[in-house]
C-alpha positions in Angstrom: 12.1 25.5 -87.9 13.0 25.2 -91.6 16.6 25.3 -92.7 16.5 27.7 -95.6 19.5 28.3 -97.9 19.4 31.2 -100.3 21.7 32.4 -103.1 21.9 36.2 -103.4 23.9 37.6 -106.2 23.9 38.4 -110.0 21.9 36.4 -112.5 23.4 33.8 -114.8 26.1 32.6 -112.4 25.2 28.9 -112.4 22.6 29.0 -109.6 20.3 26.7 -111.4 23.1 24.2 -111.9 24.0 24.4 -108.2 20.4 23.9 -107.3 20.3 20.8 -109.4 23.5 19.4 -107.8 22.3 20.1 -104.2 18.9 18.6 -105.0 20.7 15.3 -105.6 21.7 15.3 -101.9 19.3 13.1 -99.8 18.8 15.9 -97.3 18.3 18.8 -99.7 15.5 20.0 -101.9 15.5 22.7 -104.5 12.8 24.0 -106.8 15.0 26.7 -108.4 14.0 30.3 -107.5 11.3 30.2 -104.8 10.1 33.6 -106.1 8.2 32.0 -109.0 7.8 32.2 -112.8 8.3 35.3 -115.0 5.2 37.1 -116.4 5.7 35.9 -120.0 5.6 32.2 -119.0 2.9 30.3 -120.9 1.6 27.8 -118.4 -0.2 25.8 -121.0 3.2 24.6 -122.4 5.6 25.2 -119.6 7.3 22.0 -118.4 8.7 21.1 -115.0 12.2 19.7 -115.0 10.7 16.3 -114.4 9.4 16.5 -118.0 5.7 16.8 -117.2 3.7 19.9 -118.0 3.9 22.1 -115.0 0.1 22.3 -114.5 -0.1 18.5 -114.6 2.9 17.7 -112.3 1.7 16.0 -109.2 4.6 17.4 -107.2 3.4 20.9 -107.7 -0.2 20.0 -107.0 0.9 18.4 -103.6 3.0 21.5 -102.7 0.2 23.9 -103.5 -2.2 21.8 -101.4 0.1 21.7 -98.4 0.6 25.5 -98.4 -3.2 25.8 -98.4 -3.4 23.3 -95.5 -0.8 25.3 -93.6 -3.0 28.4 -93.9 -0.6 30.3 -96.2 -1.4 29.3 -99.8 1.3 30.1 -102.4 0.1 30.9 -105.9 2.5 28.4 -107.6 0.1 27.9 -110.5 0.2 31.5 -111.6 2.6 33.5 -113.8 4.5 36.5 -112.5 6.3 36.5 -109.2 4.7 34.3 -106.5 3.6 35.9 -103.3 6.8 34.5 -101.7 8.6 37.6 -103.1 8.9 40.7 -101.0 7.0 43.5 -102.7 4.5 46.3 -102.2 1.8 47.2 -104.6 2.7 50.4 -106.2 5.6 52.1 -108.1 9.1 50.5 -108.1 10.6 53.4 -106.1 8.3 52.5 -103.2 9.7 49.0 -102.9 13.2 50.4 -103.2 12.6 53.0 -100.5 11.0 50.6 -98.0 12.5 47.1 -98.7 15.7 47.1 -100.7 19.2 47.4 -99.3 20.8 50.8 -99.6 24.4 51.4 -100.8 25.6 52.0 -97.2 24.8 49.5 -94.5 24.3 52.3 -91.9 21.7 53.8 -94.2 19.8 50.5 -94.5 19.9 50.1 -90.7 18.6 53.7 -90.2 15.8 53.2 -92.8 14.8 49.9 -91.2 14.6 51.5 -87.7 12.5 54.4 -89.0 10.3 54.2 -92.1 11.0 50.5 -92.3 8.7 50.2 -89.3 5.7 51.5 -91.2 2.8 49.1 -91.3 3.0 48.7 -95.1 6.6 47.6 -94.9 6.2 45.4 -91.9 3.2 43.7 -93.5 5.1 43.0 -96.7 8.0 41.3 -94.8 5.6 39.3 -92.6 3.4 38.0 -95.4 6.4 37.1 -97.7 8.0 35.3 -94.7 4.9 33.2 -93.9 4.5 32.3 -97.6 8.2 31.4 -98.0 8.1 29.3 -94.9 4.9 27.5 -96.2 6.4 26.8 -99.6 9.7 25.5 -98.1 7.9 23.4 -95.5 5.7 21.9 -98.1 8.5 21.1 -100.4 10.5 19.5 -97.6 7.4 17.5 -96.5 6.8 16.2 -100.1 10.4 15.3 -100.7 11.2 14.0 -97.2 14.3 16.3 -96.9 15.5 18.8 -94.3 17.2 21.7 -96.2 15.4 23.9 -98.6 17.6 25.5 -101.3 16.3 28.7 -102.9 18.3 29.8 -106.0 16.6 33.3 -106.3 19.3 35.9 -106.9 17.6 38.7 -105.0 20.4 40.2 -102.8 17.8 41.5 -100.3 16.0 38.2 -99.8 18.4 36.8 -97.0 18.1 39.9 -94.8 14.3 40.1 -95.2 13.7 36.4 -94.6 16.1 36.4 -91.6 13.5 38.5 -89.8 11.2 35.5 -89.8 11.9 33.3 -86.7 10.6 30.0 -88.3 13.4 30.1 -90.9 17.0 29.0 -90.0 18.6 31.1 -92.7 21.9 30.3 -94.5 23.4 32.4 -97.4 25.4 31.0 -100.3 27.0 33.7 -102.4 27.6 32.1 -105.8 29.8 34.5 -107.8 31.1 34.2 -111.3 34.0 35.9 -113.0 32.7 39.3 -114.4 33.7 38.4 -117.9 31.7 35.2 -118.1 28.8 36.8 -116.2 28.8 39.8 -118.5 28.7 37.6 -121.6 25.8 35.6 -120.3 23.8 38.7 -119.4 24.4 40.1 -122.9 23.4 36.7 -124.4 20.1 36.8 -122.5 19.4 40.4 -123.3 19.0 41.8 -119.8 21.5 44.6 -120.5 22.4 46.5 -123.6 26.2 46.6 -123.5 29.2 45.3 -121.6 29.6 48.4 -119.5 26.0 48.1 -118.2 26.5 44.4 -117.5 29.7 45.2 -115.5 27.9 47.8 -113.4 25.0 45.4 -112.9 27.5 42.6 -111.8 29.4 44.9 -109.5 26.2 46.3 -107.8 24.6 42.8 -107.4 27.7 41.1 -106.0 28.6 43.9 -103.6 25.0 43.9 -102.4 25.1 40.2 -102.0 28.3 40.4 -100.0 26.8 43.0 -97.7 23.7 40.8 -97.2 25.9 37.7 -96.4 28.2 39.6 -94.0 25.2 40.6 -92.0 24.8 36.9 -91.0 26.7 35.4 -88.1 30.0 33.6 -89.0 29.2 30.1 -90.2 25.9 31.2 -91.7 27.2 32.4 -95.0 29.7 31.1 -97.5 31.1 32.2 -100.9 31.3 29.8 -103.8 33.0 30.6 -107.1 31.4 29.3 -110.3 34.8 28.3 -111.8 35.7 26.3 -108.6 32.3 24.6 -108.7 32.8 23.5 -112.3 36.4 22.3 -111.7 35.8 20.5 -108.4 32.1 19.6 -108.2 32.4 17.0 -105.4 34.8 19.1 -103.3 32.4 22.1 -103.6 29.4 19.9 -102.6 31.3 18.5 -99.6 32.1 22.0 -98.5 28.5 23.0 -98.8 27.3 19.9 -96.9 29.6 20.9 -94.0 28.2 24.4 -94.2 24.6 23.2 -94.1 25.3 20.8 -91.3 24.3 17.7 -93.3 26.4 14.5 -94.0 28.6 14.5 -97.1 27.1 12.6 -100.0 28.5 11.4 -103.3 27.0 13.0 -106.4 25.5 10.5 -108.8 27.5 10.0 -112.0 24.4 11.3 -113.9 23.0 14.0 -111.6 20.0 14.3 -114.0 19.0 10.7 -113.1 17.6 12.1 -109.8 14.1 13.3 -110.2 14.1 17.1 -110.1 11.2 19.6 -110.0 13.0 22.8 -110.8 11.7 25.9 -112.5 13.6 28.7 -114.2 16.7 28.6 -116.5 16.2 26.4 -119.6 19.1 24.2 -118.6 16.6 22.5 -116.3 15.4 20.6 -119.5 18.8 19.7 -120.9 19.9 16.1 -121.1 23.7 16.4 -120.6 25.0 15.8 -117.1 28.4 17.1 -117.8 29.5 20.0 -115.6 31.9 22.3 -117.5 32.5 26.0 -117.3 30.9 28.3 -119.9 33.8 30.2 -121.5 31.8 31.6 -124.4 32.9 35.1 -123.2 36.2 34.5 -125.1 34.4 34.7 -128.4 31.5 37.1 -127.4 33.5 39.9 -125.8 35.7 42.3 -127.8 38.9 43.9 -126.6 37.0 47.1 -126.1 34.4 45.3 -124.0 37.1 43.7 -121.8 38.8 47.1 -121.3 35.4 48.6 -120.2 34.7 45.7 -117.9 38.2 45.9 -116.3 37.8 49.7 -115.7 34.4 49.3 -114.1 34.6 46.1 -112.2 38.1 44.8 -112.4 39.2 45.5 -108.9 35.9 44.0 -107.5 36.5 40.9 -109.6 39.9 40.5 -108.0 38.4 41.2 -104.5 36.3 38.1 -105.0 39.4 36.0 -105.7 39.6 35.9 -109.5 43.0 36.6 -111.1 41.7 38.9 -113.8 42.7 41.6 -114.6 46.4 40.9 -113.9 47.2 44.5 -112.8 45.5 46.5 -110.2 42.8 48.9 -111.6 
């Protein structure tokens, strides 16, 4: 049985940072998003967070070999999503229809009890489960740790992986104030405008909350990005209790621990300072903020943030 912690939610919420911090714990290991590298990655120049070229890093060579030895090889040395990601060959709508959570929980349960039992859907869940287990087990074996931390933001991943009996699933819902998250999504070009970002944020975090609430009490936890940045050790202590591992002091320089993390470019930064990204204050206009408040203000307050001040 592998203890597997995942982080459903919106992108650019600080998940890579939290993966780094948890990777400093002697009982935890994180490689970033366990669903792999994006299609545009140039493997000839891509570097692991340890500083080595990804294709020359001994850690990844050992992990790949162990997944092969386990009988479920993971294509870690390829671009595009790894085969740890739940997916079906074919159009996007087919994946949405068979695997992705629906807006209403009862609709998802009905789908899973009917067309979700089709061989093509069951096979996709089973294969991704085996591959995810093999990857997590290999990483834990190489690092000598007991808790695998997957920072992939897929809101459906916890529910799909929880169907696999060899994974002891835990869900960490890392959520960021909609203003900061919107600014980051605009900066990285994954949405065209603030309104689209606010809708994306609302949909992703509501979906993540539904996914987490499907777990038994004590198997999911919500962490706010602003609280993580203002009280790093307190947040890590809370997560250690949640993961049933001893509390451990974070090193003064968390980058001094050897990391093998893929994903966000911050994996290669040199600064070990943890501070909130408040660039939204300069990036978002008053018009942007008004749109965001109208679309996602109440949901932002529902997650414990104090903006906007008045009910929407």
